[in-house]
C-alpha positions, -999 to +999 in steps of 0.1 A: +301-674+130+317-680+164+283-689+179+275-711+149+307-730+154+300-734+191+265-746+183+280-773+160+300-787+189+272-787+214+263-824+208+300-833+216+297-814+249+266-834+259+287-861+277+302-836+302+279-806+301+243-797+296+234-790+260+203-770+273+226-748+293+248-738+264+217-734+242+203-708+266+236-691+267+238-688+230+201-677+228+206-651+255+236-636+238+218-635+204+189-618+221+212-591+235+227-586+200+192-584+184+182-558+210+212-536+202+210-504+182+239-480+173+241-452+198+240-427+169+206-441+159+192-440+194+203-404+198+188-394+165+154-410+174+130-382+185+112-407+208+143-414+229+139-406+265+158-374+275+174-392+304+186-420+281+198-395+256+219-377+283+237-408+293+243-421+258+257-388+247+286-393+271+295-428+258+319-416+231+338-394+255+340-423+280+355-446+254+380-420+243+390-414+280+393-452+286+418-454+256+438-422+261+439-421+299+436-457+311+453-473+281+424-497+274+417-511+240+399-491+213+372-517+206+337-516+191+321-521+225+298-494+239+290-480+205+255-494+208+226-495+232+204-525+241+169-523+254+167-553+278+132-561+290+143-573+325+160-561+356+193-578+348+211-589+316+220-622+332+219-639+366+249-657+380+247-687+403+275-688+429+281-717+453+304-726+482+305-754+508+285-748+539+318-747+559+341-728+535+343-695+517+360-711+486+337-707+456+329-736+435+341-734+399+325-744+366+344-750+334+333-739+299+346-742+263+369-713+253+365-693+285+380-719+308+368-722+344+349-695+364+334-690+398+299-687+386+273-701+362+253-676+342+217-678+331+196-654+310+165-664+328+161-658+365+138-688+371+163-711+355+191-697+377+169-701+408+160-737+399+197-745+396+204-728+429+177-748+446+192-780+432+227-771+445+212-764+479+195-798+479+229-813+472+243-796+503+259-764+489+254-728+500+242-712+468+229-678+457+217-660+426+234-627+418+218-602+393+244-590+368+234-557+351+261-561+323+289-584+313+318-585+288+322-609+259+360-603+261+361-586+227+344-615+208+314-592+202+306-555+203+292-552+238+263-527+241+254-505+270+223-522+284+192-504+295+196-522+329+222-495+339+210-465+319+196-447+350+228-452+370+248-421+379+273-412+352+302-421+376+288-456+379+283-460+341+318-448+336+330-474+361+311-501+342+326-492+309+361-490+323+357-524+341+344-543+311+370-528+287+396-539+312+384-575+307+390-570+270+425-558+278+435-587+300+417-620+308+432-651+324+413-682+316+403-700+348+412-672+373+381-652+381+396-636+412+426-623+392+404-610+364+378-592+385+403-576+410+424-563+381+392-549+364+381-534+398+413-514+402+411-501+366+375-492+372+382-473+405+412-455+392+394-446+360+364-432+378+387-412+402+405-396+372+373-390+353+356-373+383+387-351+389+387-339+352+351-338+341+327-336+371+314-305+389+323-299+425+288-309+435+291-342+415+325-349+431+312-343+465+283-367+459+307-393+445+330-390+476+300-396+498+291-427+478+327-439+480+328-436+517+295-456+520+309-483+498+341-485+518+321-487+550+299-515+535+330-534+523+346-532+557+315-547+573+316-576+549+354-580+553+350-582+591+322-608+588+342-628+563+373-628+586+351-641+615+337-668+592+372-678+580+384-681+616+354-702+624+359-726+595+395-730+603+386-742+638+379-777+649+343-769+659+317-797+655+294-792+626+263-783+646+283-758+666+299-744+635+266-738+618+252-721+650+282-697+651+279-691+614+243-680+618+254-657+647+281-641+625+256-634+598+230-620+623+257-597+637+265-585+602+228-576+597+227-557+630+260-539+623+246-528+589+214-516+604+234-494+628+257-481+601+227-473+579+214-449+606+245-427+599+238-424+562+209-400+563+184-425+549+206-439+521+194-474+514+216-484+484+228-516+500+196-528+514+189-553+485+221-572+494+206-579+528+170-585+516+176-623+512+190-652+531+228-649+533+253-677+532+289-685+521+281-681+484+273-644+489+307-638+506+325-659+480+309-637+452+322-605+469+356-622+474+360-628+437+360-590+431+378-577+461+402-602+477+431-594+454+422-557+449+448-544+474+476-563+455+466-547+422+463-513+439+498-517+452+511-526+417+495-494+404+511-473+432+545-489+425+545-476+389+533-442+401+499-445+383+515-451+349+487-472+332+509-486+305+534-499+331+505-512+352+490-532+324+524-545+314+532-557+350+498-574+353+503-591+319+537-605+331+520-618+363+491-632+342+516-651+321+529-671+350+517-707+355+486-708+376+502-720+408+530-695+406+506-667+399+485-675+429+515-678+451+528-645+439+495-627+445+490-643+479+526-634+489+519-598+479+488-597+500+507-611+530+534-585+526+509-557+525+491-571+556+524-572+575+532-537+564+498-524+575+501-542+608+535-527+614+522-492+607+494-497+631+518-509+658+540-479+652 
């Protein structure tokens, strides 16, 4: 019914938005819903792949853990499984100016504004990306293996993630349920960083309680690799931010920008040599890189230290954490952004003081 109502207002949106875009969004969501089957039915099907069965068998336990331990909502999400005949459920287009790391935003009915524009067809996403680049933007297409409808619908676990490790599937479930718990219209950075902290804390607790020692050891290896990768990106981002804040001429700026990105590639190649052949982040580098790629990462990670600090301040009490985040979310947009930025600056000063000491 919600999609029917949205479809009825599409002609009204035509003056300011593309009817074709919203039509593909509705069609894509309906396709995901049509492809979904109850987990119980998939488990009862004798033709179900044993590897799929093994992952789906854990979903009820993950949902219970999310509610009992992480205090996330008991919704109807992740009670079904969707066989998606493509590598991603959706592809997000991200854009930024050629001399800035600030992501462009797009605004939508109901959801407000976000730092991406999603497509259920990769070719359409690429065509829009190409158009943005012709208009002078840095733009990129990011594959999205799963997404949240914020509780409007019962989100399924998609086949695009079914062969992930259980720790990564757990992280996905916790992350998307966090969006059902708290979502601020028009503030992608707040929403994603909040969900990332819930995800990381949830997986940490899950692994401590339910994983074998061998699984925990493998997970710790993976966490260290992710931390190394994120440090590389943060260093490159800081160099770019310093460059864009300078008064360099455009040609000089673009030259130094290319040098920063090339150095990042070289640093990654050197780091990869210490990972015993692990190549999990190669795909991130197997494409031209620009400001849009960094802006996409920023959306998820820039505010993460602030949310981690909030969690530490309440001694890991998830009810208190969610309540604090909701109070911050209720602030007017400018006040909320000033508060979070101030918290980041305070943490940076504290870290600098510890290093100096």
